[in-house]
N, C-alpha and C positions, 0 to 999 in steps of 0.2 A: 577780633579773636586774639588772644594773647599766647605767645610762645616764649618760654624761658630757655635761653641758651647760656650755659655757664652761670655766672652770677648776674648777668644783665637781663633785663626784661625787654623783649622786642615785640613790637606790634606789626603783624603781617596782615595785609589786606586779605579778606576772605576770597576774593576772586583769584588772587595769586596762588593761594593754597589749593583751590579747586583746579586751577590750570596745571599745577605741578602733579596733582594726583592723577589727572587724566593722562598726562605724559607718561607717568610711571605705569599705569594700567595698560596703556597702549603698547608700551614696550614689552610688558609681560605677555600680552595677547599675541603680539607678533612672534615672540620667542616660542610660545606654545604651538602656534600654527606651523612654524618652521620645524619644530620637533616632530609634530604629527606627520608632516610631509616627508621628513627624513625617514621616519619609521615605515611609511608606506613604500617609499622607494626601496628600502632595504628588503622588504618582503618580495619585491619583484626580482631581486638578484638571484642568480643561480639557474639551475636547469629544472624546468617543470615537466613532469611526465605523468601519464596515467597508465597503471598496470591493471590487467584483467586476469582473473582466474575463473575457470569453469570446470564443472564436473557433472557428468550424467549419472543419475542414480534412479533406482527403482522406487516409485511412490509407495507410501505405506498407508495413505488414507484417500478416500474418495469423497468429494464434496458434491452433493446432489441437491439441485434446486428443484423443488417440487411444490405443488399446491393444488388448490381446489378453486374452481370457478363455477358459480351458480348464477343462473339468470332466469327471472320470472317476473310476474306482473307487479309484485309488491316487495318492498324492502324486507318486511318481516319474513315472507316466504323464502326469499333468496338467502337471508341470513340463516334461517332454519336448515335449508338444504345444505348450505356450505358447512354449517356446524356439524351436522350428522356425518357428512362425507369426510371432513377433516378428522373427526373423532375416530372413524374407522381406519384412516391412514395412520393416526398416532398409535392405535392399538397394534397395528402391524409392526411399526418401528419398535414398540415395546417388546413384542414377541421376539424380535431379532436382537434384543438387549442393547439397543441404541440408547445411550445415556441422555438424560434430560438436558444436560449442559451442552450436548452436541447437536441440539435442535434449536435453531434461532429463527424467530420470525423476521422475514425480510420485507414483506409488503402486505398491507391490508387496506382494502379500499371498498367503498360502496359508491357506485356510479350509475346515473340514469342512462338508459339505452334509448336512443332516438333515431328516427329516420325522417327524411324529407319526402313529401308527396305533394306534387303540384305547388311547390313553393311554400308549403306549410310544414312546420315541424310537428311530428307526431311522437308522443311518448309511448314506447313499447313496453317498458318495464325497468327493472333495476338489476344490476350485476354486482355480485359480491366476489371479491378475489382475495384469497388468503394464501400467501406463499411463504415457505420456510426453507432454510438452508440446513441440510443434514450432513453431518460428518460421519462417514461410515469407516470404522476402524478395522472391521473384519472384511478385508477386501474381497475375499472369496464369496461373501454374501451379497455383493453389490447387485448382480443381475437378478438374484432371487428377490431382493427387496424391491427392486423396480417393478417386477412382475406382480408381487403381492400388493403393493400400494396401488397399482393400477387396477387390480381386481377389486380392491376394497373401496376405492373412490369411484369406480365406474366411469361413466361419461363426464363426471365432474373433474376427473383427474387431469392435471397439467404438469408436465415435466419440462422445465425450462432449459437446464443444461447440466452437464456433469464434467467435473475436472478432477485431476489426480495430482497430489502434491506430497511433500514430505512434512510430517507433522512437526518435527524438531530438526531443522536444518543445521543447528549449531554443531551437531556431531560431524558434519562434513566441512564446516567453515574453516577449521584449522588448516586442512590440506589446501583448500581453495585459496585461503589467505596467503599461504606460502607461495602458491603459483602466481598470485597477483603481485606480490612484492618482488619475486624473481623477474617477472615480466617488466616491472617498472625499472628495476636496476639495469637490466639488459638494454633497455631503450636509452636510459640516461648515459650508460657507458658508451654506447654508439654515438650519441650526440656529442659527448665530450671529446671523443676521438676525432670526429669530423670537424669539431670547432678548434682542435688543437689545444685543449685545456685539460687540467687534471680534475677528476671528479672528487668532490669532498663527501662529507657525511650528510645524511638527510636532516633538513632543518624544519620540515613541515610534512605531516602525513594526515590525510583524511580518507575515510573509508565509507563506501556505500555498498549495500548488499541486498540480496533478495532472490528467492527461488522463483522460477517461472513454471506455473502450473501447466500440465499437459491436458489439452481439451480433446475429447473424442466424441464422435457421433454414436448414438445408440443404435445397435443393430439387433434385429430380431431374427430368430432362427426361421428356417423355411416352414411354411404352414404344413408341409407334408411330414414334418418330424413328429414322432409320437408324443414328445413332450416339448412343446415350444418353450423356449427360454431366451431371455435377453442375454446376448453375448457381450461381455465387457472386456476390453483390452487396455490395461493401464499404461503400457509402454514405458517410457522413461521421462523423467523431468530433469530440468537443468538447474543446478545450483550455481549461481554466479556471484562474483564479488569484485569490486573495483577499488583501487586505491589511487589517490593523487599524492604524489611525492615531490618535494622540492629538495634538490641536492645543491649544496654549496659548491663553489668553484674555487679550487686552490691555485 
């Protein structure tokens, strides 16, 4: 391989050029690793704290998990029974003006039903299960909807759970975020005082949030009441938010 330096022509062995290249690249790689390590080290400097903000609010939506379960000797019969019962349930939800986008299928299955007798497996039939999640925005209708779908679906009706939450927690997150940041700063100031250092400005902030749904058992009124009705108590739900903050040390 030929290399021209100035006006003279020099012949350098290929092996020597390769060796010089490797030395150069190794130096660059070492410098890059050192820079990365130095950057990681800088991220660990300062005071790391986690601040939490919470607020109890009244839920404005109910999330009801309900469905139909049909069991008979053939798949076709089980499907037919489940379809008729679910159609009746959907009609009830429509009567209460529950929007189609607030009804979401959670689970659908067709499973054989078997039992063991003297060590032998006996097929008894088939079970069809269809479960939906229903968001009820008119909270005052929750108990009535439960009673109506139970009557419509009859013995096929299954109600899995009910929870209460806030449909749009962002309206409360500003206040909760203020509390979280104030909590983080108070902790950092205390740590700085205990360590005998001066607290600087935040150099890193990360947030995580989420509302905690309130779950309640369904309670039915006494059978002696003239009009039995499912009683629902939404209670309160918790809006929480946490921030991780890194403060520099002056």
